C-alpha positions, -999 to 999 in steps of 0.1 A, spaced: -130 295 15 -146 260 12 -137 231 34 -128 196 24 -157 171 20 -157 134 15 -171 137 -20 -140 158 -30 -122 125 -34 -136 124 -70 -116 156 -77 -82 145 -64 -54 133 -87 -24 114 -74 10 106 -90 30 74 -87 59 53 -103 83 81 -114 110 71 -139 138 94 -149 148 93 -186 184 80 -193 196 115 -201 180 129 -169 160 156 -188 125 142 -182 105 121 -157 76 99 -167 50 91 -141 15 78 -137 -13 102 -129 -45 86 -115 -78 101 -106 -115 89 -104 -135 91 -135 -172 95 -143 -180 57 -143 -168 53 -107 -135 37 -116 -100 52 -121 -83 68 -151 -45 63 -150 -24 78 -177 13 84 -183 27 120 -181 61 134 -189 76 163 -170 109 182 -177 133 179 -148 144 215 -150 109 226 -142 107 247 -174 72 237 -186 42 218 -174 39 180 -174 22 167 -205 0 137 -211 17 110 -231 -10 83 -233 -46 82 -243 -74 86 -217 -85 51 -224 -81 22 -200 -56 22 -172 -19 27 -179 9 16 -156 47 10 -153 62 36 -177 97 24 -185 122 42 -207 143 21 -231 181 23 -223 186 47 -251 155 68 -241 140 67 -276 110 45 -266 87 42 -236 72 8 -227 41 7 -204 12 -16 -196 -24 -7 -203 -59 -22 -202 -71 -1 -232 -92 -22 -256 -95 -51 -231 -129 -60 -218 -113 -83 -192 -90 -55 -179 -58 -75 -184 -28 -53 -187 -9 -57 -220 24 -44 -231 25 -12 -252 54 7 -268 55 44 -275 82 60 -297 97 92 -282 123 103 -308 116 124 -338 80 137 -342 67 108 -320 38 86 -329 11 64 -316 16 37 -290 15 2 -303 2 -29 -284 29 -55 -286 15 -84 -265 -19 -101 -264 -15 -127 -236 -41 -144 -214 -24 -136 -181 -18 -99 -185 16 -82 -182 33 -69 -150 68 -61 -137 83 -51 -171 121 -47 -175 142 -37 -205 173 -56 -213 205 -34 -212 208 -32 -250 171 -24 -254 163 -53 -277 141 -73 -252 116 -68 -224 111 -93 -196 78 -94 -177 55 -116 -156 21 -130 -164 -1 -152 -142 -13 -183 -161 -25 -219 -155 -8 -250 -167 -36 -254 -193 -29 -218 -205 7 -229 -211 -2 -262 -228 -26 -244 -252 0 -215 -256 -26 -189 -246 2 -173 -226 20 -165 -259 -11 -153 -278 -48 -154 -269 -70 -170 -296 -97 -146 -308 -125 -169 -297 -112 -177 -263 -134 -170 -232 -121 -181 -198 -144 -202 -176 -146 -199 -138 -139 -231 -119 -171 -248 -108 -166 -264 -83 -134 -247 -71 -109 -273 -59 -82 -261 -35 -48 -277 -33 -27 -249 -18 -22 -234 16 -25 -199 2 -51 -200 -26 -63 -164 -28 -53 -128 -22 -65 -93 -29 -100 -99 -43 -92 -130 -64 -87 -167 -62 -55 -180 -79 -75 -208 -96 -43 -226 -106 -25 -195 -119 12 -190 -112 33 -159 -121 57 -170 -148 86 -151 -165 86 -142 -202 110 -124 -226 98 -105 -256 120 -97 -286 109 -61 -294 119 -62 -330 106 -96 -341 77 -98 -316 89 -134 -306 78 -142 -271 97 -168 -250 84 -185 -219 113 -186 -194 97 -204 -165 72 -233 -164 72 -246 -129 43 -251 -105 55 -223 -82 55 -185 -81 80 -162 -98 87 -125 -94 111 -97 -99 125 -102 -135 156 -80 -135 185 -79 -160 222 -81 -151 241 -80 -184 223 -83 -216 225 -121 -216 215 -127 -180 180 -124 -166 175 -127 -128 142 -135 -111 129 -150 -79 112 -184 -74 93 -196 -44 99 -233 -47 118 -244 -16 104 -269 10 75 -293 8 50 -264 8 65 -231 -6 33 -213 5 42 -221 41 78 -208 44 97 -176 37 124 -192 14 130 -174 -19 155 -185 -45 172 -159 -67 177 -175 -101 201 -164 -129 188 -174 -164 212 -174 -194 191 -162 -224 215 -178 -249 216 -213 -236 183 -213 -216 201 -226 -185 189 -215 -151 211 -214 -120 200 -209 -83 224 -181 -72 213 -175 -37 185 -179 -13 169 -152 8 139 -151 31 110 -127 36 75 -117 25 88 -115 -11 121 -102 -23 130 -71 -43 161 -73 -67 184 -48 -84 214 -62 -103 245 -46 -119 260 -56 -152 289 -72 -134 264 -93 -114 263 -77 -80 228 -85 -67 211 -61 -42 182 -79 -26 160 -77 5 163 -101 34 140 -106 64 150 -131 92 126 -160 89 124 -165 127 91 -147 135 95 -128 102 65 -106 107 82 -87 135 116 -85 119 129 -55 99 137 -60 62 174 -56 55 193 -48 23 221 -72 13 244 -73 -18 258 -106 -32 289 -102 -54 289 -133 -76 324 -128 -89 339 -124 -54 314 -148 -37 309 -122 -10 277 -110 7 274 -75 23 248 -63 48 243 -26 38 218 -18 66 236 -36 95 241 -3 113 208 13 103 180 6 128 153 9 101 136 -17 79 131 -11 42 98 3 31 74 -10 4 72 23 -15 103 21 -37 123 -11 -44 161 -9 -40 180 3 -71 216 9 -82 226 44 -89 239 54 -124 275 44 -116 264 11 -101 284 19 -70 257 29 -46 223 13 -39 193 36 -32 164 25 -10 136 39 12 126 33 48 99 46 72 117 71 94 100 86 125 68 98 109 83 105 74 99 86 45 136 87 40 155 78 8 190 64 16 220 54 -4 248 30 6 280 17 -11 274 -18 -26 303 -32 -6 290 -18 28 323 1 32 304 31 46 272 36 65 241 46 46 236 83 39 202 99 40 195 115 6 160 128 13 135 129 41 99 141 42 63 134 34 49 100 24 68 87 -6 51 62 -29 78 60 -56 114 70 -62 139 66 -91 175 76 -97 192 82 -131 219 104 -144 223 123 -111 186 131 -109 163 117 -82 126 117 -89 101 112 -60 63 111 -59 51 120 -24 23 137 -5 28 162 23 5 179 48 -6 205 23 -12 184 -8 -23 148 -16 6 141 -40 30 156 -65 62 149 -84 96 163 -71 131 160 -84 165 166 -68 200 169 -83 217 168 -50 217 206 -44 180 215 -44 146 199 -46 122 211 -73 85 206 -74 75 196 -110 37 193 -107 8 208 -89 -18 182 -99 -45 195 -76 -35 232 -77 -69 246 -87 -87 225 -61 -63 234 -33 -65 271 -41 -101 271 -31 -100 247 -1 -90 253 35 -63 228 45 -53 226 81 -17 220 91 -11 191 116 8 199 148 34 173 157 33 162 193 55 140 215 42 124 247 50 98 272 31 66 279 39 41 306 62 24 281 82 54 269 80 82 243 55 82 214 50 106 185 18 117 168 -1 147 154 -31 169 161 -52 184 133 -76 212 142 -107 222 121 -104 251 96 -112 284 113 -101 269 146 -109 290 177 -90 280 208 -118 295 229 -143 270 215 -145 233 223 -144 205 198 -151 167 198 -121 144 193 -116 118 165 -89 93 172 -74 72 143 -53 41 147 -32 28 117 -31 -7 102 -3 -31 98 3 -35 127 39 -29 115 32 3 95 38 40 100 17 71 96 29 105 84 11 138 80 -1 128 46 -2 96 25 -34 78 18 -51 92 49 -47 129 39 -82 132 26 -99 114 54 -81 133 82 -88 166 65 -124 157 60 -130 149 96 -113 181 107 -135 200 83 -166 185 99 -156 200 132 -134 173 148 -100 176 163 -82 146 148 -54 128 166 -32 100 151 0 85 162 27 58 158 23 36 188 46 7 197 45 -19 169 50 8 143 79 8 119 103 37 115 114 39 151 138 9 154 136 -28 158 128 -28 196 99 -4 191 85 -26 163 88 -58 183 73 -43 215 38 -58 207 51 -93 204 24 -116 218 3 -86 228 -12 -65 200 -40 -51 222 -29 -37 255 6 -26 245 -8 -5 216 -37 7 237 -14 20 264 3 43 239 -29 53 221 -47 62 254 -16 81 266 -18 103 235 -56 107 239 -51 119 275 -24 143 263 -47 158 236 -79 157 256 -62 178 284 -62 208 260 -90 232 269 -104 233 234 -109 195 233 -141 181 248 -129 149 264 -164 137 270 -169 136 232 -141 113 219 -145 89 190 -124 61 176 -118 44 143 -92 25 124 -88 -1 96 -71 -35 94 -49 -36 125 -67 -3 133 -99 -22 131 -85 -48 155 -75 -20 179 -109 -3 176 -128 -34 185 -103 -44 212 -105 -9 228 -143 -8 231 -141 -42 249 -116 -27 274 -129 8 280 -161 29 277 -141 61 272 -152 66 236 -188 78 228 -188 59 195 -165 38 173 -161 26 138 -142 -6 132 -130 -12 96 -117 -44 79 -105 -57 113 -92 -89 128 -118 -100 154 -110 -136 161 -74 -149 157 -83 -185 151 -109 -176 124 -84 -152 109 -57 -178 108 -78 -202 89 -94 -179 64 -68 -152 55 -43 -153 27 -6 -155 36 -12 -131 65 -17 -161 88 20 -157 93 12 -127 114 -1 -150 141 29 -173 138 53 -144 138 38 -118 161 24 -143 186 49 -171 180 22 -197 182 -7 -214 163 -43 -220 172 -36 -257 181 -6 -248 204 -22 -220 224 -59 -217 217 -66 -200 250 -40 -173 244 -53 -164 209 -89 -164 222 -80 -140 251 -63 -117 226 -93 -117 202 -117 -88 204 -147 -113 201 -137 -127 235 -145 -94 251 -173 -83 228 -199 -91 255 -185 -63 276 -189 -37 249 -213 -8 255 -198 17 230 -220 22 199 -199 5 172 -203 6 134 -186 -23 116 -174 -17 80 -161 -46 59 -155 -56 23 -172 -86 7 -140 -98 -12 -115 -90 16 -92 -121 16 -67 -104 39 -91 -100 68 -121 -122 57 -156 -111 67 -164 -142 89 -148 -127 120 -164 -93 114 -198 -111 112 -191 -128 145 -181 -96 163 -212 -78 149 -236 -106 159 -222 -106 195 -228 -68 197 -264 -73 185 -270 -101 210 -259 -78 238 -280 -48 227 -252 -26 216 -259 1 190 -243 -14 159 -246 -18 122 -227 -39 97 -220 -23 63 -205 -45 36 -190 -32 3 -194 -55 -27 -165 -60 -51 -141 -45 -25 -110 -61 -9 -87 -51 19 -75 -20 -1 -109 -3 1 -97 29 18 -67 32 -6 -79 20 -40 -115 10 -37 -143 22 -60 -144 60 -56 -181 60 -46 -173 34 -19 -144 54 -6 -166 85 -3 -194 65 13 -170 50 39 -158 83 51 -193 98 52 -205 68 72 -177 72 97 -186 109 101 -223 105 104 -219 76 129 -197 99 151 -221 129 145 -251 109 158 -234 105 193 -217 139 194 -231 167 215 -214 192 191 -235 180 161 -272 184 157 -278 149 142 -298 119 150 -282 85 154 -274 69 120 -297 40 131 -326 65 133 -320 82 99 -331 71 65 -305 49 48 -291 75 24 -296 106 46 -263 125 49 -246 104 22 -236 118 -12 -255 90 -29 -287 102 -12 -311 127 -26 -303 153 0 -265 155 0 -249 166 33 -234 201 32 -204 191 53 -209 219 78 -215 196 108 -253 198 109 -258 164 93 -244 130 101 
């Protein structure tokens, strides 16, 4: 049986954004996979919830489709797509589902693209967001783009905001605004027009649209205040209903105006769990649904009301897995766990059916449904691929550090022989307030390293979510040593096994994991080689150049560069880079505005100045999401470079240092593609 290779990423499909039809008989979802031109193909599929029949493709293999949303009657499906658009802006499309069906019709052509679509309860209108400039609004390009219009990039670029870029793009004066489209007439109404950001268009009754607005304070970019606004579509009047705080707010509203929304304490918000509240407008009462649940809400599925609008459903990280919970809207009972397992990236409830897209240790992603009595698997998107591939099952482990219990996993190579010895690859997650499972976006990378002959170890050290508030807050004012204590305790536990060669241990991680990799090699020479990816290397440089993530410094460290410059310097990996002896590869993205490349360049230069084996690899066109949604060739290249950097210092691989090999040797892009059997880098 074949083993998993980095280049297999091109063959892996993943599901997301499941939506149950109003009658509960079908689920629409998005199926995404790499295509031949090194981008992604995302199309909408439809699967019967009874499992009787295969999922079928609903939309054309042209452009990228997203956000499938059934009309309230279930006779139409709205979605967004880039098909036919050279600038890749998402436009709104409508597909009839009743009768013999028909072709999808494009129903918007707007300059700012379409996101966050929401049907009105009577199915006559669709609300959405688009990001536009003041000039776009003045010229009404946000209502319809003139045929001859071609946008110009600012030259020079003038910055008047605290946060002026994110992802891989500058805002360039654009603000997300709310719009409502009359489906029958095609009339498009601009709902908001202010110089601030809007989000989460959500309907209450058919005459009331809710959304969020970040407009509070002298500088809305620099605080956590978020207003929830009710907009009367008949009169055009808008009313601020409540104010919440957090890194954004998710909304779900009933027809009688009970608003479920997320709340995060603004005091050091980055280390606070996200709670779920409900505000009853009629009773003027607010309920905390998660007061007795020591878990923070996850990002994977926004809160939603169940079909009877009595219970609210939401997800949380939960001790190495994802849990779906429900709670009564008046907080009269504690939340109940409806589902636990895998890494969930989407969930939806309708007509007594819960649809979930998730990955587990033995597959990278599929669609499941539950009716309360049993769970059914509706797809096997990668069935043919998995039938011919050896997939190893991770072993859960629990161990003690000097700080208390920690949980993690050990993955052994296919064909594992306990009488043999293997090198160890240690992975550290990002965040820092995130959580790993046995699957998720790292499934392919972990399995690839195992297939190349490494025992792979990963864990959820202190600072991780899913283990309670105290566990999450344990790294306050100390990202490095607190996390390192837990990670090294796990390494010691795994390395004590006879089949692990503790003299051949390797380390990598991205984002906060990149911070921890570079911090670790400045504190210990235990690892033979390391790969630091998209990390934070200097807190002061990070604070001044990142997007809104500068709040991590203010929250996690409760300080700023001008208040305690010495503290932030001592906790920066570059302050200890002159002590590094471990060969360290540095990987970064050119357009990463979450962890900008300037601090990576500083770390790399210090390593070079001190004679450390190092190399800086930069990925053009990529941002902070490289490992999750970067160009497929870049994702493959990244994993292969990690493996060949490790191989070059491993006594278990017959490979030269990456620094001594031709540039493309051992990479899929090279003429001599590595066979993945451990005899190449």
